[in-house]
N, C-alpha and C positions, 0 to 999 in steps of 0.2 A: 741216151743214157738215162737210167732211172733216177728219180729224185732221191736224194739222201735223207735219211731220218735224223732228226736231232738226237743227240746223245741223251739217253734216259727215257726216250719216248717208247711207247708200246709198239710192238710189231703189228703190222696190218694182218688181218686174218688171211690165211692162204691154205691151199690144199695141195697134196702131192700123193703120188702112188708109191707104195713101199715095194721092196724087191719081191714080195709075195703077191703083188697085184691088188693090195687093199688100199683104198683111198682113205687118207686121214686128213683132218683139218686141225689147224692150230686151236680153234675154239673148243675142240673135243677135250682139251686138257685143262680148261679153266676150272679151278678149284680142286683139281685132282693131283697134279704133280707140278714140280718145278720143271720148267722147260728152258734149256740153254740153246740159243741159236748162234752158230758160228759162221761167219761169212769171211771168205778169204779170196784174194785174187789169184788168177792164173791156175785154177784147178786143172789137173791133167795136162799141164804144159811144162816144158823144160825150164820155165822162168822162175 
């Protein structure tokens, strides 16, 4: 299991591929936009 981040801490930089196949990185948005990250358990499960 991954280590939990303390409440109020900054998210670590990460990258991911969009549905269009473009790689984006969290640090690409620094100073440009507000970014909201939502994490929730049991994605795509009946739970």
